[in-house]
C-alpha positions as CSV (number, residue, x, y, z in Angstrom):
1,M,0.0,0.1,-0.1
2,S,1.2,3.7,-0.8
3,R,2.0,6.2,1.8
4,T,-1.1,8.3,0.4
5,A,-3.2,5.3,0.9
6,A,-2.2,4.5,4.3
7,R,-2.7,8.3,5.1
8,R,-6.3,8.1,3.8
9,V,-7.0,5.2,5.6
10,R,-5.5,6.3,9.3
11,L,-7.7,9.2,8.5
12,F,-10.8,7.9,7.8
13,V,-10.5,5.7,11.0
14,A,-9.8,8.8,13.2
15,L,-13.2,10.4,11.7
16,L,-15.2,7.2,12.0
17,W,-14.0,6.9,15.8
18,G,-14.6,10.4,16.1
19,A,-18.2,10.1,15.0
20,I,-18.7,6.9,17.1
21,A,-17.4,9.2,20.2
22,G,-19.5,11.8,19.4
23,L,-22.6,9.7,19.1
24,F,-22.2,8.1,22.6
25,S,-21.1,11.3,24.3
26,S,-24.5,12.9,22.6
27,V,-26.5,10.2,24.3
28,N,-24.7,10.2,27.7
29,G,-25.0,13.9,27.6
30,A,-28.4,13.8,27.2
31,V,-29.2,11.5,30.1
32,A,-26.5,13.2,32.2
33,D,-28.3,16.5,31.8
34,A,-31.9,15.0,32.8
35,V,-30.1,13.6,36.1
36,S,-28.0,16.6,36.9
37,A,-31.0,19.4,36.3
38,V,-31.4,21.2,39.5
39,P,-33.4,21.8,41.2
40,R,-35.0,18.1,41.3
41,F,-36.3,15.9,43.8
42,A,-34.2,12.9,44.4
43,S,-34.4,10.4,47.8
44,L,-31.5,9.0,50.1
45,A,-30.1,6.0,48.7
46,S,-29.2,4.3,52.2
47,D,-30.4,4.1,55.7
48,K,-27.6,6.2,57.0
49,V,-26.5,9.3,55.1
50,F,-24.5,12.3,56.8
51,M,-25.4,16.0,55.7
52,R,-22.5,18.1,56.0
53,E,-22.0,22.0,56.3
54,G,-19.8,22.1,53.3
55,P,-19.0,19.7,49.8
56,T,-16.0,18.0,51.5
57,Y,-15.6,15.3,54.1
58,G,-13.5,17.9,56.1
59,H,-17.0,19.9,56.8
60,P,-19.0,19.3,59.9
61,I,-21.6,16.9,60.1
62,L,-25.2,18.8,60.3
63,W,-27.3,15.7,60.6
64,V,-27.5,12.0,60.2
65,Y,-30.4,10.8,58.3
66,H,-31.9,7.0,59.0
67,R,-34.3,6.3,56.5
68,K,-33.8,5.2,53.1
69,G,-36.0,6.6,50.5
70,L,-36.6,9.8,52.2
71,P,-37.2,12.6,49.3
72,V,-34.9,15.4,49.0
73,E,-34.6,18.3,46.9
74,V,-31.4,18.7,44.9
75,L,-30.6,22.5,45.2
76,A,-27.0,22.3,43.6
77,Q,-24.1,20.5,42.5
78,Y,-20.2,20.4,43.1
79,D,-18.0,17.7,42.1
80,V,-19.6,14.6,43.7
81,W,-21.7,16.7,46.5
82,R,-25.5,17.5,46.3
83,R,-26.8,20.5,48.1
84,V,-29.8,19.3,49.2
85,R,-33.0,20.4,51.2
86,D,-35.3,17.9,53.3
87,A,-39.2,18.8,54.0
88,E,-38.2,20.8,56.9
89,G,-36.1,23.1,55.5
90,T,-32.6,21.5,56.5
91,T,-30.1,22.3,53.9
92,G,-26.9,20.7,53.5
93,W,-24.5,18.7,51.5
94,V,-24.8,15.0,50.9
95,H,-22.1,12.7,48.9
96,S,-23.8,11.9,45.4
97,A,-23.3,8.0,46.3
98,M,-26.2,8.4,49.0
99,I,-28.4,10.2,46.5
100,A,-31.0,7.7,44.5
101,E,-32.9,9.4,41.8
102,T,-35.9,7.5,42.5
103,R,-38.8,9.7,43.3
104,T,-40.5,9.6,46.4
105,I,-42.8,11.6,48.5
106,L,-43.3,12.1,52.3
107,V,-47.0,12.6,53.8
108,I,-46.8,15.8,55.7
109,A,-50.5,16.1,56.9
110,K,-51.2,16.5,60.4
111,S,-53.6,13.7,60.5
112,R,-54.4,10.4,58.3
113,V,-55.0,11.2,54.5
114,P,-56.7,9.0,52.1
115,V,-55.4,7.2,49.2
116,R,-57.6,6.9,46.7
117,R,-58.6,4.7,43.6
118,S,-58.5,7.8,41.1
119,E,-57.2,11.1,41.1
120,D,-60.8,12.1,41.5
121,P,-61.3,13.4,45.4
122,R,-64.9,11.6,45.1
123,S,-63.3,7.8,44.3
124,Q,-63.0,5.3,46.5
125,I,-60.5,5.2,49.3
126,L,-58.4,2.6,49.4
127,A,-56.3,3.5,52.4
128,L,-55.1,6.1,54.9
129,A,-51.6,6.9,54.8
130,Q,-50.3,8.2,58.3
131,P,-48.2,11.3,58.7
132,G,-44.2,10.6,58.2
133,V,-45.1,7.6,55.5
134,V,-42.4,7.5,52.6
135,A,-44.1,6.3,49.1
136,K,-43.0,5.7,45.9
137,L,-43.8,8.2,43.2
138,E,-45.6,7.0,40.2
139,A,-47.1,10.1,38.7
140,C,-48.8,13.3,38.9
141,A,-51.9,14.8,37.4
142,V,-52.8,18.8,38.5
143,A,-54.2,18.2,42.1
144,A,-53.0,14.7,42.9
145,C,-50.1,12.4,42.7
146,E,-50.1,8.5,42.0
147,I,-48.1,6.5,44.8
148,E,-46.9,3.2,45.6
149,V,-46.6,2.0,49.4
150,A,-46.5,-1.5,51.0
151,G,-48.0,-3.0,48.0
152,T,-50.9,-0.5,47.6
153,E,-51.4,2.1,44.8
154,G,-53.4,5.0,44.4
155,W,-53.9,8.8,44.3
156,I,-53.2,11.0,47.2
157,D,-53.8,15.1,47.4
158,K,-50.6,17.1,46.4
159,N,-51.5,19.3,49.4
160,D,-50.7,16.1,51.8
161,I,-47.2,15.4,50.8
162,W,-43.7,16.8,49.8
163,G,-41.3,15.8,47.1
164,V,-43.4,17.5,44.2
165,K,-43.8,20.6,43.1
166,L,-47.6,21.8,43.0
167,G,-47.8,22.5,39.2
168,E,-45.5,19.3,38.4
169,L,-47.2,16.7,35.8
170,F,-45.7,13.7,34.9
171,H,-46.8,10.2,34.0
């Protein structure tokens, strides 16, 4: 093979690898953008999570959470650290390994609230959720969200939960 032909082959291979790398970085970038958007809701990934004053292990611990799945709002990101806020308004930094992207809600009502068959507030009551219950978030309509907890799926009023924005809609 001549030198010119060899250069053309090398150039072609380099361009091909560049195109493939660009394709994968676009796909990974789209996924990363969805996960890295702030603010967003997420949940705690472990039964023991340290909230720190700042984004390093050298910063003092402000709080220790002992509730896997507890919803948090991710407010900011710095390297592998996430600045989060809990339902009571406490804000601090948590290592990203302790944050799950699974959406959950916390029942914040003062007394038990109905979990209904549909988003219609007149639909059949399937269960009563106690204050402090954490449930997996499935979907949200205008006034209610579909949740799953302890094998029961149903709809709960948005005013009785924390972990979603009032105007948030998704399926």
